[in-house]
N, C-alpha and C positions, 0 to 999 in steps of 0.2 A: 289133440288131433290136429295135424297141419291143415291149413286152409288150401283149397284148390283154386289156384290163380290161373289155371290153364283155360278156363271158359266161363262166360257168363251168359245169362239169358235175360232179355227184356221183352215184356209182353204188354200189349195195350189193346183194349176193345175199341173199335172204331165203328160208328154208325154210318157205314158206307158200304156199297156193294164190293165184293171181293175183287171184281174187275177194276174198279176205281182205285183200290189200294195197290193192286199189281201194276196198273198203269203209272201210278205215282212213283213206283220204284223202277219201272222198266223202260221209261222213255226220258229223253233229255228234258222235254217239256214238263213232264211230271216231277222229276227231281228238282228242277229249278223253281217249282211252285212252292216247295216247303223246305228244301234241304240245301241246295247249292246255288251259287250265282252263275256257275258254268258247269255243265255236265255233258261234255262232248264225248261221243263214242265213235270209234273207228272200226270199220268192218275188217275182216281178215284180208280182203283185197286192197286195203289201204284207203278206201274212200270213207268220208265222214257220213255217218248214219243220219238221215233226216230227223229233225227234232221230235216228231211224233211217232216214229217207228220204234217198235219194241227192240230192245237189246237182244243179242243172241250169244250163245256160248262161244267163247274165243274173242269176242270184241275187246278192244283195248279202250280204256277210258282216261280222261283228263278231267279232274274235278277241282274247282276253286270255290271258296266260301266267302260269304259276306262277312264283314268285320275283319278280314285279313287281306293283305296285299297278294300280288301274284306269285310271290316266292313261297307261299304256303299252298301246296298243291299235292294231289295224289295222282299218280299215273300208274295204273295197274291193269288187271284183266278180269273179265267176267268168266268165272269158272263154269257156271251153268245157269241157264234160264229156261224154264219149261213152258213159258207162254201163258200160265194161268195162276199158279200159286206158290212158286218157289224160285228164288234167285240166290246164287252164291257168287261171291267175289273176293278177290284178294284185297288186302287193306294194309294200312300202315304196319311197318315192322315185321312183315311176314304173317300178319294175322289173317284169318279167314272168317268172313261174315256170311251167314246164311239167314235169309229172310223167308219166312213161310206165312201164308195166309190160311187161317183155319176157321172152322165153325165150331163153336163150343157154347153149350147152354143157351142156344138161340142168339148168340153174339158172333160178330166177325172179329177175329183176333189177328193182329199183326204181331208175329213173334220174330225176334232177332236174336240169333246166337252168334257170339264172337268167340273164336278159338285163338288162343295164344300158344302156338306150337313150339316157340323157342324154349331152350332149356334153362336159361338164366332166370331165376325166380324174381330178381329185382326188375328185370325187363317185363316179365309177366305182370307183376304188380302194377307197374307204370301204366301199361295198356289196359289192364283191368279197371283201374281207377279212372284214368283220363277218358278213355273211350266209353266206359260205362256212364260217366257223367254226360258226355256229349250225346250218346244215343238216347239217354233219358229225355234230354231236352228235345232233340229232333223228332223222336217218336211222338212226344206231346204236341209238337208243332204240326206234324203230319195229321194227327187227330183234329187239331183246331182247324186247319185249312180244309180238310175233307168234310168236316161237319159244318162248314160255312162260317167259321170264326175267323179271327184275324191271323195274319202271318206274324209270328212273334220274333222273327229274326232281327238281330242288330245289323243294320246296313251301313253303319258309320265305321269306316276303317280306322278312325282315330280314337274311337272309344274302345278301350282295352279291358280285359279281365272281367267280362260279364258272362253270365251263363247262357246268354242267347246268341253266342257266336262261337 
């Protein structure tokens, strides 16, 4: 039976209120606390969204990571953001990422689904493996930061090939 490379799901329980998890995904300030060194959002009217304002459907973003120079960036769009438990955005290579916050068995779950809609199976496999590894680390870091633990990101741009960047 052929493997389905078109989508993966990553889930992690986080001992934090759903609002704190949503805010960590939906604001520049939140994303920069666990994921990115720069998470700039631009509103539909072209103005830069303030750091602590929630993103909105149609916002454009510019993302930069610790451990990489400014040539490694993402500039895409927020597809949807409902203000409390679900965000969807375009991502590398035409991928689409959906983040949902759910209650399950008395736990708050952060669930990330990445879809690889391209038709080339080699391209799907690349994003499945590489992004899957990256999201596993970053979701673990989100959990660590929101539960009061350390920020695990590599902040040294000269240190390469580590799982924390």
